[in-house]
C-alpha positions as a LaTeX table, in Angstrom:
\begin{tabular}{lrrr}
\hline
Residue & $x$ (\AA) & $y$ (\AA) & $z$ (\AA) \\
\hline
Met1 & 0.00 & 0.00 & 0.00 \\
Ser2 & 1.27 & 3.47 & $-0.86$ \\
Glu3 & 2.22 & 5.81 & 1.95 \\
Tyr4 & 0.22 & 9.02 & 2.07 \\
Leu5 & 1.30 & 12.06 & 4.01 \\
Val6 & $-2.32$ & 13.03 & 4.55 \\
Cys7 & $-5.14$ & 11.05 & 6.12 \\
Cys8 & $-8.85$ & 11.72 & 5.76 \\
Gln9 & $-8.84$ & 12.56 & 9.47 \\
Asn10 & $-6.54$ & 15.53 & 8.77 \\
Leu11 & $-8.08$ & 17.04 & 5.63 \\
Arg12 & $-9.79$ & 20.00 & 7.29 \\
Gly13 & $-8.49$ & 23.33 & 6.15 \\
Ile14 & $-5.88$ & 22.05 & 3.69 \\
Gly15 & $-6.04$ & 21.99 & $-0.04$ \\
Tyr16 & $-4.46$ & 21.08 & $-3.36$ \\
Ile17 & $-3.10$ & 17.74 & $-2.20$ \\
Glu18 & $-3.13$ & 14.23 & $-3.59$ \\
Ser19 & $-6.33$ & 12.49 & $-2.54$ \\
Pro20 & $-5.87$ & 9.75 & 0.07 \\
Phe21 & $-9.03$ & 7.98 & $-1.16$ \\
Lys22 & $-9.38$ & 4.77 & $-3.11$ \\
Val23 & $-12.79$ & 4.99 & $-4.79$ \\
Ile24 & $-15.39$ & 2.67 & $-6.25$ \\
Thr25 & $-17.83$ & 4.75 & $-8.28$ \\
Ser26 & $-21.52$ & 3.87 & $-8.35$ \\
Ala27 & $-22.59$ & 6.89 & $-10.44$ \\
Tyr28 & $-20.53$ & 8.86 & $-12.91$ \\
Tyr29 & $-21.10$ & 12.08 & $-14.84$ \\
Asp30 & $-17.79$ & 13.23 & $-16.35$ \\
Gly31 & $-16.29$ & 12.08 & $-13.04$ \\
Pro32 & $-17.52$ & 10.24 & $-9.92$ \\
Thr33 & $-20.77$ & 11.54 & $-8.46$ \\
Ser34 & $-21.41$ & 8.83 & $-5.86$ \\
Gly35 & $-19.88$ & 5.66 & $-4.54$ \\
Ile36 & $-17.71$ & 4.32 & $-1.77$ \\
Ala37 & $-14.27$ & 5.54 & $-0.66$ \\
Gln38 & $-11.54$ & 4.20 & 1.58 \\
Cys39 & $-8.72$ & 6.28 & 3.05 \\
Gln40 & $-5.42$ & 4.66 & 2.11 \\
Ser41 & $-3.82$ & 6.02 & 5.27 \\
Cys42 & $-6.21$ & 5.08 & 8.10 \\
Ser43 & $-8.56$ & 2.68 & 6.20 \\
Ala44 & $-11.69$ & 4.68 & 7.17 \\
Glu45 & $-14.53$ & 3.90 & 4.78 \\
Tyr46 & $-17.25$ & 6.20 & 3.50 \\
Ser47 & $-20.27$ & 6.36 & 1.26 \\
Phe48 & $-20.19$ & 9.58 & $-0.77$ \\
Val49 & $-22.52$ & 11.60 & $-2.96$ \\
Met50 & $-21.89$ & 14.79 & $-4.92$ \\
Val51 & $-23.75$ & 17.78 & $-3.49$ \\
Asp52 & $-22.32$ & 20.61 & $-5.63$ \\
Trp53 & $-19.84$ & 21.45 & $-8.40$ \\
Asp54 & $-18.15$ & 24.55 & $-9.75$ \\
Asp55 & $-19.18$ & 26.39 & $-12.90$ \\
Asn56 & $-16.82$ & 24.28 & $-15.04$ \\
Gln57 & $-17.59$ & 21.00 & $-13.24$ \\
Asp58 & $-13.87$ & 20.69 & $-12.42$ \\
Val59 & $-14.26$ & 20.85 & $-8.63$ \\
Arg60 & $-16.96$ & 18.74 & $-7.00$ \\
Ile61 & $-18.09$ & 18.77 & $-3.41$ \\
His62 & $-19.05$ & 15.40 & $-1.99$ \\
Ala63 & $-20.79$ & 14.55 & 1.28 \\
Phe64 & $-19.02$ & 11.70 & 3.09 \\
Ala65 & $-20.84$ & 9.36 & 5.51 \\
Pro66 & $-18.87$ & 6.74 & 7.46 \\
Leu67 & $-19.38$ & 3.05 & 6.68 \\
Pro68 & $-18.56$ & 0.06 & 8.87 \\
Ser69 & $-15.06$ & $-1.37$ & 8.50 \\
Gly70 & $-14.89$ & $-3.96$ & 5.74 \\
Ser71 & $-17.58$ & $-2.35$ & 3.55 \\
Phe72 & $-15.12$ & $-1.38$ & 0.82 \\
Met73 & $-13.72$ & $-4.91$ & 0.61 \\
Arg74 & $-17.25$ & $-6.36$ & 0.54 \\
Val75 & $-18.11$ & $-4.18$ & $-2.47$ \\
Glu76 & $-14.81$ & $-5.13$ & $-4.16$ \\
Asn77 & $-15.65$ & $-8.81$ & $-3.62$ \\
Ile78 & $-19.16$ & $-8.37$ & $-5.06$ \\
Leu79 & $-17.75$ & $-6.65$ & $-8.15$ \\
Ala80 & $-15.04$ & $-9.33$ & $-8.56$ \\
Arg81 & $-17.73$ & $-12.00$ & $-9.06$ \\
Tyr82 & $-18.87$ & $-10.45$ & $-12.33$ \\
Glu83 & $-17.37$ & $-10.40$ & $-15.76$ \\
Pro84 & $-16.86$ & $-6.92$ & $-17.22$ \\
Thr85 & $-19.90$ & $-7.45$ & $-19.48$ \\
Glu86 & $-22.18$ & $-8.19$ & $-16.52$ \\
Trp87 & $-23.56$ & $-5.79$ & $-13.94$ \\
Pro88 & $-23.53$ & $-6.78$ & $-10.26$ \\
Asn89 & $-26.61$ & $-7.23$ & $-8.13$ \\
Asp90 & $-27.29$ & $-3.63$ & $-7.09$ \\
Lys91 & $-29.30$ & $-4.85$ & $-4.10$ \\
Glu92 & $-26.20$ & $-6.31$ & $-2.44$ \\
Ile93 & $-24.25$ & $-3.10$ & $-2.86$ \\
Glu94 & $-27.21$ & $-0.96$ & $-1.77$ \\
Glu95 & $-27.45$ & $-3.02$ & 1.44 \\
Ile96 & $-23.83$ & $-2.11$ & 2.22 \\
Leu97 & $-24.33$ & 1.57 & 1.41 \\
Glu98 & $-27.46$ & 1.69 & 3.58 \\
Met99 & $-25.21$ & 0.98 & 6.60 \\
Ala100 & $-23.64$ & 4.44 & 6.25 \\
Gly101 & $-24.00$ & 6.71 & 9.25 \\
Glu102 & $-24.89$ & 10.39 & 9.05 \\
Val103 & $-22.73$ & 12.53 & 6.83 \\
Thr104 & $-19.75$ & 13.81 & 8.84 \\
Met105 & $-17.81$ & 15.93 & 6.35 \\
Val106 & $-17.80$ & 17.45 & 2.92 \\
Val107 & $-14.74$ & 17.14 & 0.69 \\
Ala108 & $-13.93$ & 19.24 & $-2.38$ \\
Leu109 & $-12.29$ & 16.95 & $-4.94$ \\
Ser110 & $-11.08$ & 17.39 & $-8.49$ \\
Gln111 & $-13.35$ & 16.17 & $-11.27$ \\
Tyr112 & $-11.82$ & 12.69 & $-11.20$ \\
Gly113 & $-11.22$ & 12.59 & $-7.46$ \\
Asn114 & $-7.42$ & 12.53 & $-7.54$ \\
Arg115 & $-6.89$ & 15.93 & $-5.79$ \\
Val116 & $-8.38$ & 17.34 & $-2.59$ \\
Phe117 & $-9.03$ & 21.08 & $-2.49$ \\
Gly118 & $-10.42$ & 21.22 & 1.04 \\
Ala119 & $-12.66$ & 19.51 & 3.59 \\
Arg120 & $-14.90$ & 20.58 & 6.43 \\
Thr121 & $-16.57$ & 18.72 & 9.24 \\
Leu122 & $-20.32$ & 19.23 & 9.40 \\
Ala123 & $-22.34$ & 20.33 & 12.39 \\
Glu124 & $-25.80$ & 18.84 & 12.92 \\
Arg125 & $-27.40$ & 22.04 & 11.51 \\
Asp126 & $-25.53$ & 21.51 & 8.22 \\
Leu127 & $-27.02$ & 18.07 & 7.64 \\
Arg128 & $-30.35$ & 19.51 & 6.45 \\
Asn129 & $-28.49$ & 20.93 & 3.44 \\
Ile130 & $-27.18$ & 17.58 & 2.19 \\
Arg131 & $-28.90$ & 16.69 & $-1.08$ \\
Asp132 & $-27.61$ & 14.61 & $-3.96$ \\
Trp133 & $-26.91$ & 17.02 & $-6.80$ \\
Phe134 & $-28.80$ & 14.74 & $-9.21$ \\
Ser135 & $-31.89$ & 14.29 & $-7.03$ \\
Pro136 & $-35.18$ & 15.68 & $-8.34$ \\
Gly137 & $-35.56$ & 19.44 & $-8.11$ \\
Asp138 & $-33.53$ & 22.39 & $-9.23$ \\
Pro139 & $-29.89$ & 21.88 & $-8.20$ \\
Glu140 & $-29.25$ & 25.62 & $-8.63$ \\
Ala141 & $-31.73$ & 26.24 & $-5.79$ \\
Gly142 & $-29.65$ & 24.08 & $-3.44$ \\
Tyr143 & $-27.23$ & 25.05 & $-0.72$ \\
Asp144 & $-24.05$ & 26.94 & $-1.72$ \\
Trp145 & $-21.41$ & 24.44 & $-0.65$ \\
Phe146 & $-18.62$ & 26.47 & $-2.27$ \\
Thr147 & $-19.29$ & 29.39 & 0.07 \\
Phe148 & $-19.48$ & 26.95 & 2.98 \\
Met149 & $-16.09$ & 25.52 & 1.93 \\
Glu150 & $-14.67$ & 29.02 & 1.30 \\
Leu151 & $-13.95$ & 28.14 & $-2.34$ \\
Asp152 & $-14.69$ & 30.16 & $-5.46$ \\
Arg153 & $-16.93$ & 28.21 & $-7.84$ \\
Arg154 & $-16.02$ & 30.46 & $-10.78$ \\
Ile155 & $-12.34$ & 29.57 & $-10.83$ \\
Ser156 & $-11.23$ & 26.18 & $-12.10$ \\
Arg157 & $-8.59$ & 24.44 & $-10.04$ \\
Pro158 & $-5.46$ & 22.87 & $-11.57$ \\
\hline
\end{tabular}
């Protein structure tokens, strides 16, 4: 396993670093929009969903909810049972993702998830603003996660 200088437990307030997350994507729109992530430093596991993106869709803000230890490996094992031309039983993976706790942080990632631009822990009052960007309704009417993260949505990140 690669050594990472940064752990998901220490992402708050830092930016422009290599992402410590290994990701399995369950939804994709020019980059991951939801799935499961595992920190390669501390092995913490999360379910994630995109809640916002910048004007160029280069920076995406994802809500991370902790999953029980072993969830990532269980999903990997489910996916390993299928040939590339087959699709796994979504019910099995959904059962794992349903074990996620409440969202605990939001993380600003590059379009493909390989860079972290910042992270913030959420207070209970912030949880009401968590909504999958692709859920029904006008996403433009949603919460401004870029202001919350103190990021400028008009400027693309490297």
